[in-house]
C-alpha positions in Angstrom: 47.0 -14.0 -145.9 50.5 -15.4 -146.4 52.3 -15.7 -149.8 55.3 -17.8 -150.7 58.2 -16.3 -152.7 57.7 -16.7 -156.5 59.1 -18.9 -157.9 59.0 -21.3 -155.0 62.1 -23.3 -156.1 65.2 -21.4 -156.9 68.5 -22.3 -158.6 69.9 -23.9 -155.4 66.9 -26.2 -154.8 66.9 -29.8 -156.0 64.1 -31.3 -158.1 61.2 -32.7 -156.0 62.0 -36.3 -156.6 65.1 -38.5 -156.6 65.6 -41.9 -158.3 67.8 -44.2 -156.3 67.3 -46.9 -158.9 65.3 -46.7 -162.1 64.9 -50.0 -163.9 61.7 -50.2 -166.0 62.4 -53.8 -166.9 62.2 -55.0 -163.3 58.9 -55.9 -161.5 59.0 -53.9 -158.2 58.6 -50.1 -157.8 59.1 -48.6 -154.3 57.6 -45.2 -153.5 59.2 -43.4 -150.6 57.1 -40.3 -150.4 58.5 -39.0 -147.0 62.2 -40.0 -147.3 63.3 -36.4 -147.7 63.5 -33.5 -145.2 64.5 -30.6 -147.5 62.7 -27.3 -147.7 62.9 -24.8 -150.5 65.6 -22.3 -149.8 63.1 -19.5 -149.9 61.0 -21.0 -147.0 63.9 -21.7 -144.7 63.0 -23.8 -141.7 59.2 -23.0 -142.1 59.3 -21.3 -138.8 59.3 -24.6 -137.0 61.0 -25.0 -133.6 64.1 -27.2 -133.4 62.2 -30.1 -131.7 59.8 -30.3 -134.6 62.7 -31.1 -136.9 63.4 -34.2 -134.8 59.8 -35.3 -135.0 57.6 -37.2 -137.4 55.8 -34.1 -138.6 58.7 -33.3 -141.0 59.2 -36.8 -142.5 59.4 -40.6 -142.1 62.5 -41.2 -140.0 64.3 -44.4 -141.0 62.6 -44.7 -144.4 65.5 -43.4 -146.6 67.9 -46.1 -145.2 65.3 -48.8 -145.2 64.0 -48.1 -148.7 67.5 -48.1 -150.2 68.4 -51.4 -148.5 65.1 -53.0 -149.6 65.3 -52.0 -153.2 68.8 -53.6 -153.5 67.4 -56.9 -152.2 64.3 -56.7 -154.5 66.4 -55.6 -157.5 63.7 -53.0 -158.3 63.3 -49.3 -158.7 63.0 -46.6 -156.0 61.8 -43.0 -156.1 62.1 -40.7 -153.1 60.4 -37.5 -152.3 63.0 -34.8 -151.6 61.0 -32.2 -149.7 59.7 -32.4 -146.1 56.1 -33.4 -145.7 55.7 -30.2 -143.7 56.2 -28.2 -146.9 53.7 -30.3 -148.9 52.7 -33.9 -148.1 53.3 -36.1 -151.2 51.1 -38.8 -149.7 48.0 -36.6 -150.0 45.7 -35.6 -152.8 45.5 -31.9 -153.7 42.0 -31.7 -152.2 43.2 -33.0 -148.8 42.9 -30.4 -146.1 46.3 -31.3 -144.5 48.4 -31.4 -147.6 50.1 -28.2 -146.4 48.7 -28.2 -142.9 49.0 -25.2 -140.7 49.0 -27.5 -137.7 50.5 -31.0 -137.9 50.0 -33.4 -135.0 49.5 -30.4 -132.7 52.6 -28.5 -134.0 52.0 -25.1 -135.7 53.8 -24.7 -139.0 54.1 -20.9 -139.4 55.0 -21.0 -143.1 51.7 -22.8 -143.8 49.5 -20.6 -141.6 46.8 -18.7 -143.7 48.6 -19.7 -146.9 47.2 -18.0 -149.9 45.4 -20.3 -152.4 47.8 -19.1 -155.1 50.8 -20.2 -153.0 49.2 -23.5 -152.2 48.6 -24.1 -155.9 52.2 -23.2 -156.6 53.5 -25.7 -154.1 51.4 -28.4 -155.8 52.8 -27.4 -159.3 56.4 -27.3 -158.1 56.5 -30.3 -155.8 53.5 -32.6 -155.9 52.6 -32.7 -159.6 56.2 -33.4 -160.9 56.7 -36.2 -158.3 53.4 -38.0 -159.1 53.7 -37.4 -162.9 57.1 -39.0 -162.8 55.7 -42.0 -161.1 52.9 -42.3 -163.6 55.3 -42.0 -166.5 57.5 -44.7 -165.0 54.6 -47.1 -164.4 53.7 -46.7 -168.1 57.3 -47.8 -169.0 57.3 -50.9 -166.8 57.7 -54.0 -168.8 56.9 -56.7 -166.3 53.4 -58.2 -166.9 52.6 -58.2 -163.2 54.3 -55.1 -161.6 54.2 -54.6 -157.8 54.1 -51.2 -156.2 55.5 -50.9 -152.6 54.6 -47.9 -150.5 57.2 -47.3 -147.8 56.3 -45.5 -144.5 57.1 -45.2 -140.9 54.9 -44.1 -137.9 55.3 -43.1 -134.3 54.7 -45.1 -131.2 52.1 -42.4 -130.3 50.9 -39.1 -131.7 52.4 -36.1 -130.0 48.9 -34.8 -129.6 47.8 -37.9 -127.7 50.9 -39.1 -125.8 48.9 -41.2 -123.4 47.5 -43.4 -126.2 50.3 -45.7 -127.3 50.1 -47.6 -130.5 50.6 -51.3 -130.0 51.9 -52.3 -133.4 55.5 -52.7 -134.5 54.4 -52.9 -138.2 51.1 -52.4 -140.0 49.9 -53.1 -143.5 47.4 -50.9 -145.2 45.1 -52.3 -147.9 42.0 -51.6 -149.9 41.3 -54.4 -152.4 41.9 -58.1 -153.0 44.8 -57.4 -155.3 46.7 -56.0 -152.3 46.9 -59.6 -150.9 46.9 -58.1 -147.4 45.4 -61.1 -145.7 48.3 -63.4 -146.9 50.9 -60.7 -146.1 49.6 -60.1 -142.6 49.3 -63.9 -142.0 52.9 -64.3 -143.1 54.2 -61.7 -140.7 52.2 -63.2 -137.8 53.5 -66.7 -138.5 57.2 -65.6 -139.0 57.5 -63.0 -136.2 56.2 -62.2 -132.7 55.2 -58.7 -133.7 51.8 -57.2 -133.2 50.9 -56.6 -136.8 48.4 -53.9 -137.6 45.6 -54.7 -140.1 44.9 -51.4 -141.8 46.6 -49.8 -138.8 47.9 -47.3 -137.8 45.8 -45.9 -140.6 42.8 -47.3 -142.4 42.6 -46.9 -146.2 38.8 -47.3 -145.9 38.6 -44.3 -143.6 41.4 -42.1 -145.0 42.7 -42.9 -148.5 46.3 -42.0 -148.9 47.4 -39.9 -151.8 50.0 -42.2 -153.4 47.7 -45.2 -153.3 44.8 -43.2 -154.7 46.9 -41.7 -157.5 48.8 -44.9 -158.6 46.8 -47.9 -157.5 43.1 -47.1 -157.3 42.6 -47.1 -161.1 44.7 -50.2 -161.6 44.4 -53.8 -160.8 48.0 -54.1 -159.7 49.1 -55.8 -156.4 50.4 -53.2 -153.9 51.8 -53.3 -150.4 51.7 -50.3 -148.1 53.8 -50.9 -145.0 54.2 -48.8 -141.9 57.0 -49.5 -139.5 57.4 -47.9 -136.1 60.2 -45.4 -136.4 61.8 -46.0 -133.1 62.5 -49.6 -134.3 64.6 -48.4 -137.4 67.2 -46.2 -135.8 70.3 -48.3 -136.3 72.0 -50.0 -139.3 71.2 -53.4 -137.6 67.6 -52.6 -137.3 67.4 -51.4 -140.9 69.0 -54.6 -142.0 66.5 -56.7 -139.9 63.4 -55.0 -141.4 64.7 -55.0 -144.9 65.5 -58.7 -144.7 62.0 -59.4 -143.2 60.2 -57.4 -145.8 62.2 -58.9 -148.6 61.3 -62.4 -147.6 57.6 -61.6 -147.1 57.3 -59.8 -150.4 59.0 -62.6 -152.3 56.8 -65.3 -150.6 53.5 -63.5 -150.8 53.7 -61.5 -154.0 55.1 -64.1 -156.3 53.9 -63.3 -159.8 
C-alpha cells in the first residue's frame, strides 16, 4: 500500500483554487475544474511519463485561456482548480472510483497505484473539499435573483484507449433537468454554426453524473450550462477568441433572466 507524504501540501504549494474574478453581485459563475496542471511538490510528476503531461489525463487543455476570455465577456466570476486532475479529479464526487485513478484512459498513474485510504482521504481534505466549499460559500453570497452556473470543460477527439473510435462532435452540452435549458442551447448552436453538437455528449449526465454538477446544481433549481469543446480546436488565441465569442452570444441569448 502506498502512502502520500503528510502533510500533502507544503509551504511552496498554492491553495487548491484560484479566483480569476470574484463578483458576488454579478449573475454568472464559471467553474473551471480542470484548468490547472500543478501537482503538490511532495508528489512530483506522479511518476507519469512525459507524453502523459501533454495529454488530457492531466487536465483540460485550452480551458484556462477560454474561461478567462469568456468571464470577461460575461462580466461574471471565475474559479479555477489549481491541481492536475491526475492528482485528484475535482469534477468527481468523493465516492467515485476514478477520483484519484490508478489508470486514466489507459495510462498508469504510479502515484495513485494502491493508494492508502488515509492518503486518499487526505487528498480530498486538502484539495477537493476546500475547492467545493469555496464554491458553495460563493453561491450563498450571490445577489442576483437568477444566478447561472457555467461548467467549463474540453474533451479529446478520441480516447487514447480507443484511438480507432473518433468522436464526431466539435462541442457538446451536458444537461440533466429542464432548468438547464439544453434544448434551446443546442438548437441555438445548430442554427448559428455548422458544428456537430453533442446532446449529452461526449458524456451523458444520466449515465455518469459529474461531481461539480452534482455538488452545486442537483439540489438547486438554478439554470446551468455544462459545455465540452474539443481540445484540438482551442489551441491558438484566434480559436479561443472564436469559441469565447460564440459561447458568450449563446449564453446571453438562451439564458436571459
